[in-house]
C-alpha positions as CSV (number, residue, x, y, z in Angstrom):
1,M,-1.3,17.4,5.3
2,T,-4.5,18.1,3.5
3,A,-7.7,17.6,5.8
4,P,-10.2,15.5,4.7
5,T,-14.0,16.8,5.1
6,L,-16.5,15.3,6.8
7,P,-20.4,15.1,6.8
8,P,-21.6,18.6,5.1
9,N,-21.3,20.7,8.2
10,S,-18.3,19.4,10.2
11,S,-14.8,19.5,10.6
12,S,-12.3,19.1,13.3
13,D,-10.6,19.9,16.4
14,T,-9.6,18.9,19.7
15,P,-12.0,19.6,22.7
16,A,-11.5,23.2,23.5
17,P,-11.5,23.3,27.4
18,T,-13.3,26.1,29.2
19,T,-14.5,25.5,32.9
20,G,-13.7,22.0,33.3
21,A,-13.2,18.4,31.3
22,R,-15.8,18.1,28.7
23,P,-17.8,14.8,29.1
24,D,-17.5,14.1,25.6
25,T,-13.4,14.4,25.3
26,G,-12.2,14.5,28.9
27,T,-9.9,17.5,27.7
28,P,-8.5,19.5,30.8
29,A,-9.6,22.6,31.5
30,G,-7.8,25.6,29.9
31,P,-8.0,29.3,28.7
32,D,-10.8,29.6,26.0
33,A,-10.6,32.3,23.3
34,S,-13.0,30.8,21.2
35,G,-15.6,33.3,22.1
36,T,-13.1,36.4,21.8
37,P,-13.4,39.0,18.9
38,L,-10.3,37.6,17.4
39,G,-11.5,33.9,17.6
40,Q,-14.8,34.6,16.2
41,T,-13.5,36.6,13.4
42,L,-10.8,34.0,12.2
43,H,-13.6,31.4,12.5
44,T,-16.0,33.1,10.4
45,Q,-13.7,34.2,7.6
46,V,-11.7,31.2,7.1
47,I,-14.8,28.9,7.4
48,A,-16.3,31.5,4.3
49,W,-13.0,31.2,2.4
50,F,-13.2,27.5,2.8
51,D,-16.8,27.2,1.8
52,A,-15.7,29.2,-1.6
53,N,-12.4,27.6,-2.0
54,A,-12.1,23.7,-0.8
55,R,-10.8,21.5,-3.0
56,D,-13.3,18.6,-4.2
57,L,-11.4,15.7,-2.8
58,P,-13.1,12.0,-2.6
59,W,-12.4,11.6,1.3
60,R,-14.3,14.8,1.6
61,R,-17.5,13.7,0.2
62,P,-20.4,12.7,2.4
63,D,-20.0,9.2,0.8
64,A,-16.3,8.6,1.7
65,G,-17.5,7.2,5.4
66,A,-15.4,7.0,8.3
67,W,-13.2,4.3,6.5
68,G,-12.4,6.4,3.6
69,V,-11.3,9.1,5.7
70,M,-9.0,7.0,7.8
71,V,-7.5,5.5,4.5
72,S,-7.0,9.2,3.3
73,E,-5.1,10.1,6.6
74,F,-2.8,7.3,6.6
75,M,-1.9,7.8,3.0
76,L,-1.5,11.8,3.0
77,Q,1.1,11.5,5.8
78,Q,4.3,13.1,4.3
79,T,2.8,12.4,0.8
80,P,1.0,15.0,-1.4
81,V,-2.6,14.9,-2.5
82,S,-1.3,14.5,-6.3
83,R,0.2,11.3,-5.3
84,V,-2.0,9.9,-3.1
85,L,-5.5,10.1,-5.4
86,P,-4.9,7.4,-7.8
87,V,-3.6,5.0,-4.9
88,Y,-6.5,6.2,-2.6
89,E,-9.1,5.4,-5.4
90,Q,-7.6,1.8,-6.3
91,W,-7.4,1.2,-2.5
92,L,-11.1,1.9,-1.6
93,D,-12.4,-0.1,-4.9
94,R,-10.5,-3.1,-3.9
95,W,-11.1,-2.8,0.1
96,P,-14.2,-0.7,0.7
97,R,-14.5,-1.8,4.4
98,P,-11.8,-2.4,7.2
99,A,-13.2,-6.2,6.9
100,D,-12.3,-6.3,3.2
101,L,-8.4,-5.4,4.2
102,A,-8.6,-7.6,7.4
103,K,-8.9,-10.5,5.1
104,E,-5.8,-10.1,2.8
105,A,-2.5,-10.9,4.1
106,P,-0.4,-7.7,5.2
107,G,1.8,-7.9,2.2
108,E,-1.0,-7.2,-0.2
109,A,-1.2,-3.6,1.4
110,V,2.3,-3.2,1.0
111,R,1.8,-4.2,-2.7
112,A,-1.0,-1.8,-2.9
113,W,0.9,0.9,-1.5
114,G,2.9,1.4,-4.5
115,R,5.4,4.1,-4.2
116,L,3.8,6.3,-1.9
117,G,6.5,6.1,0.5
118,Y,6.9,5.2,4.1
119,P,5.5,1.7,3.6
120,R,5.1,0.9,7.2
121,R,2.0,3.0,6.9
122,A,0.3,0.4,5.1
123,L,1.1,-2.2,7.5
124,R,-0.5,-0.2,10.1
125,L,-3.6,0.5,8.1
126,H,-3.9,-3.2,7.6
127,G,-3.3,-3.7,11.5
128,A,-6.1,-1.1,12.0
129,A,-8.4,-2.8,9.9
130,V,-8.1,-6.1,11.6
131,A,-8.3,-4.6,14.8
132,I,-11.6,-2.5,13.4
133,T,-13.0,-6.1,12.4
134,E,-12.0,-7.8,15.3
135,R,-13.1,-5.2,18.0
136,H,-15.6,-3.1,16.4
137,G,-17.8,-5.3,14.2
138,G,-16.1,-3.9,11.2
139,D,-17.4,-0.2,11.7
140,V,-14.4,2.4,12.4
141,P,-15.2,3.6,16.0
142,T,-16.7,6.7,16.9
143,E,-15.0,7.1,20.2
144,H,-11.8,9.1,20.1
145,A,-10.5,6.9,22.8
146,Q,-11.1,3.8,20.9
147,L,-9.7,5.2,17.8
148,L,-6.7,6.0,19.6
149,A,-6.3,2.4,20.9
150,L,-6.1,1.2,17.5
151,P,-2.7,-0.1,16.3
152,G,-0.8,2.6,14.0
153,I,-3.1,5.3,15.3
154,G,-1.7,8.4,17.1
155,E,-3.0,11.6,18.8
156,Y,-3.3,13.2,15.3
157,T,-4.9,10.4,13.1
158,A,-7.5,9.8,16.1
159,A,-8.6,13.5,16.3
160,A,-8.7,13.6,12.8
161,V,-11.0,10.8,12.2
162,A,-13.2,11.6,14.9
163,S,-13.5,15.2,13.7
164,F,-13.6,14.7,9.8
165,A,-15.6,11.4,9.8
166,Y,-17.8,11.9,12.8
167,G,-17.8,15.9,13.1
168,Q,-16.7,15.9,16.5
169,R,-14.7,19.0,18.5
170,H,-10.8,18.0,18.5
171,A,-7.9,20.1,17.9
172,V,-6.7,18.5,14.7
173,L,-2.9,20.0,14.6
174,D,-1.0,19.0,11.4
175,T,1.8,21.1,10.1
176,N,-0.7,23.3,8.1
177,V,-2.8,24.2,11.2
178,R,0.2,24.6,13.2
179,R,1.7,27.2,10.8
180,V,-1.4,29.1,10.5
181,L,-1.9,29.3,14.1
182,A,2.0,30.1,14.5
183,R,1.5,33.2,11.9
184,A,-1.7,34.5,12.7
185,V,-2.0,34.3,16.4
186,T,1.5,33.8,17.7
187,G,3.4,35.9,15.2
188,V,6.1,33.7,14.2
189,Q,6.8,32.7,10.6
190,Y,7.2,28.8,11.5
191,P,5.9,26.5,14.6
192,P,8.5,24.5,16.2
193,N,10.0,21.3,14.8
194,A,7.6,19.1,17.2
195,T,4.0,20.2,18.2
196,T,4.5,21.7,22.0
197,A,1.7,21.7,24.9
198,A,1.6,25.5,24.1
199,E,0.3,25.2,20.5
200,R,-2.1,22.3,21.9
201,R,-3.5,24.8,24.6
202,L,-4.0,27.1,22.1
203,A,-5.3,25.0,19.2
204,R,-7.9,24.1,22.0
205,A,-8.6,27.5,23.1
206,L,-9.4,28.6,19.9
207,L,-12.2,25.9,19.2
208,P,-15.6,27.1,18.5
209,E,-18.0,25.8,21.2
210,D,-20.5,24.6,18.7
211,E,-19.1,21.1,17.7
212,R,-20.0,21.1,13.9
213,I,-18.5,24.6,13.5
214,A,-15.5,23.3,15.7
215,A,-15.0,20.5,13.0
216,R,-15.6,22.9,10.2
217,W,-13.1,25.5,11.6
218,A,-10.4,22.5,11.5
219,A,-10.8,21.4,8.2
220,A,-10.8,25.1,7.1
221,S,-7.7,26.3,8.8
222,M,-5.9,23.1,7.5
223,E,-6.8,23.8,3.8
224,L,-5.8,27.6,4.5
225,G,-2.3,26.2,5.4
226,A,-2.3,23.8,2.7
227,L,-3.1,26.5,-0.3
228,V,-2.6,30.0,1.1
229,C,-0.6,30.1,4.4
230,T,2.4,28.0,2.7
231,A,5.8,27.1,4.1
232,K,7.4,29.1,1.2
233,N,5.8,31.9,-1.1
234,E,2.8,32.3,1.1
235,S,0.2,34.3,-0.5
236,C,-0.9,36.6,1.9
237,A,-2.8,38.8,-0.7
238,R,-5.3,35.8,-1.0
239,C,-5.7,35.2,2.8
240,P,-9.0,35.7,4.4
241,I,-7.3,36.7,7.5
242,A,-4.3,39.0,6.5
243,A,-6.0,41.7,8.2
244,H,-5.5,40.3,11.5
245,C,-2.5,38.2,11.4
246,A,-0.2,39.0,13.9
247,W,2.9,37.8,11.9
248,R,1.9,40.2,9.1
249,L,1.2,43.0,11.1
250,A,4.5,43.1,12.5
251,G,6.1,43.2,9.3
252,K,6.7,39.4,8.6
253,P,9.9,39.0,10.7
254,A,11.9,36.1,9.6
255,H,12.2,33.3,11.7
256,E,15.3,32.3,13.6
257,G,15.7,29.3,11.2
258,P,14.3,28.5,7.7
259,P,11.8,25.9,7.0
260,R,12.8,22.3,7.2
261,R,14.1,21.2,3.9
262,G,13.2,17.6,2.3
263,Q,15.3,15.1,3.1
264,T,17.8,13.8,0.6
265,Y,16.5,10.6,-1.2
266,A,19.0,9.8,-4.0
267,G,21.6,7.3,-2.4
268,T,20.2,6.9,1.0
269,D,18.9,3.6,2.6
270,R,15.3,4.8,1.8
271,Q,16.0,4.7,-1.8
272,V,17.4,1.1,-1.5
273,R,14.6,-0.2,0.5
274,G,12.3,1.6,-2.2
275,K,14.0,-0.5,-5.0
276,L,14.1,-3.7,-3.2
277,L,10.4,-3.2,-2.2
278,A,9.5,-2.4,-5.9
279,V,10.7,-5.8,-7.1
280,L,9.0,-7.8,-4.4
281,R,5.7,-6.1,-5.2
282,E,6.0,-7.0,-8.7
283,A,6.7,-10.7,-7.7
284,H,3.9,-13.1,-6.8
285,T,6.2,-15.8,-5.9
286,P,9.0,-15.8,-3.4
287,V,12.4,-13.6,-5.0
288,P,15.8,-15.0,-4.7
289,Q,18.3,-13.2,-3.1
290,T,20.5,-13.1,-6.1
291,V,17.8,-11.1,-7.9
292,L,17.6,-8.6,-4.8
293,D,21.4,-8.3,-5.2
294,R,21.1,-6.6,-8.7
295,V,18.9,-3.8,-7.2
296,W,22.0,-2.0,-5.7
297,H,25.5,-2.0,-6.5
298,E,26.9,-1.5,-3.0
299,P,26.7,-5.0,-1.0
300,V,26.9,-3.5,2.5
301,Q,24.0,-0.9,2.0
302,R,22.1,-3.2,0.3
303,A,22.3,-5.7,2.8
304,R,21.7,-3.2,5.6
305,A,18.5,-2.0,3.7
306,L,17.1,-5.5,3.3
307,D,17.8,-6.0,6.6
308,G,15.7,-3.2,8.0
309,L,12.5,-4.2,5.5
310,V,12.7,-7.5,7.3
311,A,12.9,-5.9,10.8
312,D,10.1,-3.4,10.1
313,G,7.9,-6.9,8.8
314,L,7.9,-5.4,5.7
315,V,9.8,-8.5,4.0
316,E,9.5,-11.8,5.2
317,P,12.7,-14.2,4.7
318,L,12.3,-17.9,3.7
319,P,14.7,-20.9,3.7
320,G,17.0,-21.1,0.8
321,G,17.7,-17.1,0.6
322,L,14.2,-16.2,-0.6
323,Y,12.3,-13.4,0.3
324,R,8.6,-12.4,0.0
325,L,6.0,-9.6,1.4
326,P,4.6,-10.8,4.5
327,L,1.9,-13.1,4.8
328,T,1.1,-12.8,8.5
């Protein structure tokens, strides 16, 4: 996903271990490649490229604040920037602080999520807003461990918010960064399907020691993967580190498997769930089962999709065959 930027000179990545655990992050000791000629070259050239080419995105502006960064991170998961932008702006206009969202019913978050897809993210973001309000006085916490303890926040999101919002030193490993490191350093076309311990060690080892530069490096390497070192049709001619890229220098050998293709959507339970939710989002009163039955022609699949929405907490069943978005 696209890396939100931080305060002017920061970006992110997980603590790069050197001789022992860092007191601010608790990262275990490990190899340190940040001071090597290659590491320094990558940092300098990628950050310089980023300074000249970074997209102007609202969550990258100083006034976005930690809450704006967090909202963007939830929305950008598996969703392109172009689809996120209008929903992000509307969301922050309506709920400029976590406490504003926490006061609303969870169903309102699902309604406002619109067609971004994977609507459970809306419930998780609402849950995080409630926890921030109750545990942290309405301010997004600054500590990585506190972020990780929030509902719906995993390793990546905690590192991203700590880095992009607060300029801390964390390894932020999204698909774009993993692809850049796989090609430039490891010499393979694509990273593994799931993040490995070896990838985490490499990312931490490459972190600049200076916190603000480390944060800038995180945002820059993410943007490079999003715009230049893309999964398909990579633009090596525009890449600031093409001369040092291990994969390119090796002749760009093909990976043993092609990049993962997007999931088929038409005819799937995901499509049926989306259609059911669209009806419920538009309605501000409970919807009868008979209305939902018109959404999809196949009754078994339709019932399965509706049951799944109820099980996920996205839809609340009521007596009399009525359904609504959740109020609690």
